[in-house]
C-alpha positions as MATLAB code, in Angstrom:
seq = 'MNLFNKSNIVVSNPNLKTIKDNWSGNPINEDGTFRNINHKFVNDFTRMIKWQFSSNPQKEEKKNDKFRIPVISAEKFLNSDEDGIVWVGHATFLIRISGKLIIIDPIFYTSSFFMKRFSKLPFNPENIKNLDYILLSHDHYDHLDKKSLQLLYKNNPRVKLLAGLKTAQYCSKFLDGIIYEEAGWYQEYSITDANLKITYLPTRHWGNRLFNDLNERLWGAFLIKNNNNTIYFGADSGWDTHFKEVNELFGSPDFTMIGIGAYKPEWFMGQSHTSPKDGLRAANEMKAKNLIPMHYGTFDLSDEPICDPYRVVNKLYNENNYPFKLLNPKIGEIISLKN';
ca = [
      -0.578   32.895  -16.220;
       2.503   33.413  -13.750;
       2.292   31.989  -10.361;
       5.549   32.293   -9.289;
       6.755   34.748   -6.508;
      10.412   36.021   -7.345;
      12.295   37.785   -4.649;
      15.838   37.341   -3.607;
      16.292   34.548   -6.193;
      13.831   32.249   -5.100;
      10.649   31.197   -6.755;
       7.334   29.358   -5.384;
       3.750   28.983   -5.975;
       2.017   31.734   -3.885;
      -1.170   29.891   -4.137;
       0.067   26.562   -2.281;
       0.920   26.176    1.589;
       4.565   25.639    2.340;
       4.929   23.243    5.041;
       8.661   24.147    6.149;
       9.421   26.901    8.372;
      11.780   29.600    7.130;
      11.731   28.136    3.540;
      11.035   31.049    1.189;
      11.123   29.371   -1.989;
      13.193   27.393   -4.281;
      16.830   28.858   -4.818;
      17.491   29.845   -8.753;
      20.406   31.338  -10.707;
      20.569   34.633  -12.052;
      19.253   33.423  -15.272;
      16.092   31.589  -13.631;
      17.228   28.216  -13.983;
      16.848   25.940  -10.973;
      19.591   24.763   -8.724;
      20.135   22.022   -5.781;
      20.278   23.033   -2.160;
      23.821   21.736   -1.378;
      25.423   20.391   -4.490;
      25.774   22.322   -7.618;
      25.066   20.110  -10.535;
      28.230   19.749  -12.797;
      27.592   19.831  -16.633;
      30.822   19.163  -17.705;
      30.823   17.522  -21.288;
      34.318   16.393  -20.746;
      33.080   14.292  -17.848;
      30.621   12.766  -20.201;
      32.972   11.929  -22.884;
      35.510   10.387  -20.135;
      32.788    8.089  -19.170;
      31.749    6.962  -22.695;
      35.588    6.363  -23.691;
      36.419    4.447  -20.138;
      36.323    0.703  -19.941;
      33.709   -0.986  -18.267;
      34.998   -3.567  -15.931;
      31.482   -5.564  -15.856;
      31.319   -5.364  -19.633;
      31.196   -8.927  -19.913;
      29.012   -9.656  -16.923;
      26.731   -7.091  -18.166;
      26.375   -8.614  -21.614;
      25.632  -12.080  -20.107;
      23.154  -10.757  -17.620;
      20.057  -12.837  -18.447;
      18.230  -12.106  -15.020;
      14.893  -10.156  -15.518;
      12.379   -8.832  -12.840;
       9.071  -11.235  -12.550;
       6.340   -9.482  -13.629;
       2.509  -10.494  -12.922;
      -0.674   -9.188  -14.116;
      -2.051   -6.141  -12.217;
      -5.332   -5.805  -14.340;
      -7.112   -6.886  -11.188;
      -6.020   -4.083   -9.262;
      -7.356   -1.495  -12.198;
     -10.699   -3.057  -11.806;
     -10.864   -2.814   -7.851;
     -11.172   -0.570   -4.982;
      -8.343   -1.828   -3.089;
      -5.832    0.745   -1.591;
      -2.368   -0.286   -2.592;
       0.991    0.200   -4.218;
       1.847   -1.458   -7.686;
       5.245   -1.287   -9.299;
       5.076   -0.876  -12.839;
       8.770   -1.032  -13.848;
      11.545    1.600  -13.638;
      10.277    4.529  -11.444;
       6.495    4.176  -12.495;
       4.151    3.356   -9.708;
       0.353    3.030   -9.485;
      -1.233    3.829   -6.165;
      -4.462    3.855   -4.791;
      -4.729    5.510   -1.581;
      -8.077    6.941    0.208;
      -9.749    5.597   -2.624;
      -7.547    7.994   -5.067;
      -5.874    6.366   -8.005;
      -2.552    7.953   -8.714;
       0.038    7.233  -11.011;
       3.794    8.490  -10.901;
       6.305    9.103  -13.576;
       4.033    7.000  -16.234;
       6.416    5.699  -19.135;
       4.772    2.860  -21.040;
       6.807    3.245  -24.123;
      10.305    3.768  -25.309;
      11.279    7.224  -26.834;
      14.369    6.160  -28.484;
      16.390    2.928  -29.726;
      18.577    3.451  -26.976;
      15.899    2.702  -24.316;
      14.886   -0.805  -25.085;
      12.506   -1.908  -22.463;
      13.558   -4.946  -20.490;
      10.380   -5.690  -18.349;
       6.771   -6.177  -19.720;
       3.997   -3.884  -18.521;
       1.652   -5.668  -15.794;
      -1.304   -4.473  -17.637;
      -2.574   -2.710  -20.775;
      -1.977    0.847  -20.077;
      -5.301    1.506  -22.340;
      -7.270    0.117  -19.456;
      -6.240    2.637  -16.792;
      -9.725    4.380  -16.185;
     -10.681    6.662  -13.181;
      -7.266    8.286  -12.702;
      -7.498   10.852  -10.142;
      -3.567   12.343  -10.258;
      -0.595   11.847  -12.437;
       2.638   12.927  -10.494;
       5.872   14.036  -12.457;
       9.039   14.250  -10.618;
      10.891   15.739  -13.199;
      11.484   16.334  -17.083;
      14.063   13.389  -18.032;
      12.867   11.203  -20.941;
      12.721    7.948  -18.536;
      10.216    9.717  -16.238;
       8.431   12.360  -18.490;
       6.966   10.563  -21.651;
       4.656   12.280  -24.182;
       3.056    9.329  -25.634;
       1.975    7.873  -22.122;
       0.701   10.955  -20.719;
      -1.396   11.634  -23.872;
      -2.745    8.101  -23.649;
      -3.629    8.691  -19.937;
      -5.291   11.922  -20.721;
      -7.350   10.773  -23.348;
      -8.598    7.935  -21.463;
      -9.058   10.182  -18.147;
      -9.840   13.692  -19.364;
     -10.746   14.980  -15.690;
      -7.443   13.851  -14.271;
      -5.196   16.392  -12.602;
      -1.662   16.861  -13.235;
       0.868   17.604  -10.105;
       4.445   18.532  -10.797;
       7.175   20.768   -9.994;
       7.502   24.317  -11.108;
       7.235   24.910  -15.074;
       6.991   21.150  -15.668;
       3.315   20.927  -16.028;
       3.724   24.052  -18.070;
       5.668   22.073  -20.457;
       3.315   19.184  -20.717;
       0.300   21.267  -21.302;
       1.730   22.055  -24.714;
       0.834   18.599  -25.691;
      -2.126   17.842  -23.254;
      -4.477   20.636  -24.075;
      -6.737   21.700  -21.502;
      -5.458   19.587  -18.941;
      -5.968   20.624  -15.231;
      -2.599   20.851  -13.733;
      -0.894   22.369  -10.621;
       2.643   22.966  -10.018;
       4.519   23.172   -6.467;
       7.972   24.389   -5.413;
      10.011   22.281   -3.060;
       8.081   21.771    0.534;
       4.681   23.013   -0.981;
       1.560   21.091   -0.511;
      -0.969   20.429   -3.321;
      -4.255   21.660   -3.050;
      -6.175   18.282   -2.788;
      -9.782   18.522   -2.062;
     -10.089   15.166   -0.168;
      -9.267   16.337    3.578;
      -7.763   12.565    4.096;
      -5.156   13.063    1.473;
      -1.994   15.103    1.215;
       0.517   15.518   -1.423;
       3.817   17.468   -0.971;
       6.552   18.286   -3.386;
      10.078   17.733   -1.565;
      13.672   18.344   -2.451;
      16.085   15.870   -4.408;
      19.553   16.316   -5.635;
      19.395   16.196   -9.351;
      18.839   18.173  -12.389;
      16.561   18.608  -15.613;
      16.437   18.973  -19.484;
      14.586   17.618  -22.499;
      16.880   19.368  -25.210;
      20.330   20.874  -25.358;
      19.430   24.368  -24.482;
      16.928   23.854  -21.588;
      19.345   22.734  -18.725;
      17.449   23.034  -15.492;
      14.504   25.262  -16.495;
      12.074   23.093  -14.802;
      12.252   21.704  -11.218;
      12.827   18.441  -10.096;
      11.777   16.736   -7.010;
      10.282   13.762   -4.992;
       6.813   13.200   -3.623;
       5.057   12.613   -0.035;
       1.892   11.066   -0.061;
      -0.196   10.849    3.176;
      -3.324   10.058    4.475;
      -4.422    9.120    7.968;
      -3.088    5.587    7.871;
       0.068    5.486    5.505;
       2.956    7.826    4.513;
       4.407    7.014    1.244;
       7.713    8.682    0.170;
       8.321    8.599   -3.505;
      12.300    9.601   -3.847;
      12.494    9.971   -7.676;
      15.773   10.500   -9.161;
      18.453   11.864   -6.545;
      22.307   11.875   -5.559;
      22.934   11.220   -1.673;
      22.329   14.731    0.108;
      20.597   15.604    3.581;
      17.006   15.750    2.400;
      16.743   12.054    3.226;
      16.934   12.476    6.763;
      14.932   15.476    6.707;
      11.895   13.482    5.473;
      11.702   12.009    8.987;
      12.183   15.335   10.474;
       9.250   16.570    8.542;
       6.871   13.807    8.366;
       8.167   10.939   11.001;
       8.802    7.523    9.639;
       7.554    6.600    6.127;
       5.674    3.508    6.038;
       6.822    2.813    2.487;
       9.847    4.574    0.676;
      10.801    4.061   -2.833;
      14.275    4.999   -3.677;
      16.253    4.330   -6.650;
      19.300    2.034   -6.855;
      20.135    1.835  -10.651;
      21.796    3.798  -13.169;
      24.701    4.264  -10.702;
      27.736    3.280  -12.138;
      30.433    4.577  -12.784;
      29.847    6.081   -9.357;
      32.340    9.002  -10.059;
      30.078    9.990  -12.804;
      26.362    8.836  -11.797;
      26.727    9.714   -7.915;
      25.437   13.339   -8.085;
      22.169   12.244   -9.834;
      21.488    8.806   -8.693;
      21.788    6.696   -5.285;
      23.354    3.385   -5.552;
      22.068    0.307   -3.581;
      24.222    1.199   -0.540;
      23.109    4.846   -0.461;
      19.530    3.524   -1.135;
      19.607    1.466    2.144;
      20.986    4.357    3.978;
      18.405    6.685    2.716;
      15.859    4.305    4.027;
      17.720    4.080    7.245;
      18.216    7.879    7.757;
      14.529    8.642    7.213;
      13.735    5.573    9.420;
      11.408    4.120    7.055;
       9.305    0.997    7.725;
       9.419   -0.351    4.296;
      11.979    0.093    1.291;
      10.578   -0.611   -2.187;
      13.974   -0.309   -4.478;
      13.295    1.115   -7.900;
      14.742    2.711  -10.946;
      16.449   -0.680  -12.138;
      16.015   -3.481  -14.152;
      13.781   -2.113  -16.972;
      15.964    0.196  -19.018;
      19.743    0.153  -19.502;
      21.008    3.522  -18.744;
      24.543    3.226  -17.223;
      27.550    0.730  -16.884;
      26.185   -2.053  -14.293;
      24.569   -5.024  -15.538;
      20.849   -4.362  -15.685;
      19.863   -6.423  -12.468;
      23.252   -5.705  -10.692;
      21.564   -3.211   -8.363;
      18.824   -5.821   -7.286;
      21.675   -8.415   -6.490;
      23.622   -5.798   -4.651;
      21.136   -4.160   -2.668;
      19.953   -7.619   -1.416;
      23.423   -8.789   -0.431;
      24.117   -5.613    1.430;
      20.656   -5.758    3.328;
      21.350   -9.397    4.030;
      24.635   -8.373    5.612;
      23.742   -5.622    7.863;
      20.985   -5.596   10.535;
      18.682   -2.800    8.955;
      15.547   -1.669   11.048;
      13.549   -1.643    8.252;
      11.958   -4.386    5.839;
      13.453   -4.575    2.134;
      10.624   -5.373   -0.131;
      11.432   -7.153   -3.620;
       8.006   -6.874   -5.172;
       7.340   -8.670   -8.553;
       6.427   -5.756  -11.052;
       2.600   -5.915  -10.926;
       2.429   -7.333   -7.358;
      -0.159   -5.579   -4.805;
       1.589   -4.232   -1.899;
      -1.457   -3.436    0.688;
      -1.867   -0.297    2.647;
      -3.006   -0.272    6.003;
      -6.607    0.718    6.378;
];
């Protein structure tokens, strides 16, 4: 079923509410592929070759970096009714809010030899039951993992999948019969609980699964809100004006999760991922109350040592008078929400 409006080279889901005034839909190219608002994604293979053949000034430091993120068990959270946020590693979060259990970008396995996992899981994923929503920010392999999704769907057959335009359709090919809903940027999903709202928001990124499907599926962030808490999940993004806009649209988030890893070399990674410095800047611009850094310490995806982002973000935070609190949760640690 085609749920998209397409006029003046924009697309949206006509069944969903758009929360931004004068926004008619996602801008697309003439071939139907998605694009960013302010910055064209530079898909230049020569840049990739340049990166791969450039020397890494942190090569030895990276080789000798033995630091690992502490992990504690979150099995108790799975079996409780406590509202809270649990970091599962990388960009995966388990959230219970208004009694609804949500998982974002679940990845429990490694899809290739090149994605060795450096942090353990805080629970057995087989034990995730009574899951209400799966949120997928975009289609990259370190965020959308087929095996993880199949496990969750098997154990939670009534779960609803929420994603960006054309992403859930892709997943439905291997999640036969799953209930799903797709949104464009600034669109609010149709959540039946009146005390819970989930909105899909812009990021500066890109998408693909293969070599011939560049930007065919939309990428984005999530804003999760109830009467007491506002949670912003920033997904993958380079720096842009959308961070400041979060505050303009929703006020100050109580908790904001921003990526700080896979950022070196910055001349190559900067269009896709925020650095520790820009992660702090993003939290500051949206006037967040608490920043939870993510997207580091689990997979080795770039030139920096695996826990360089942790060290840098804490150093910069301690050197500057930021008005928000920097949280450094252990993987599996429960961050309680206000009731």
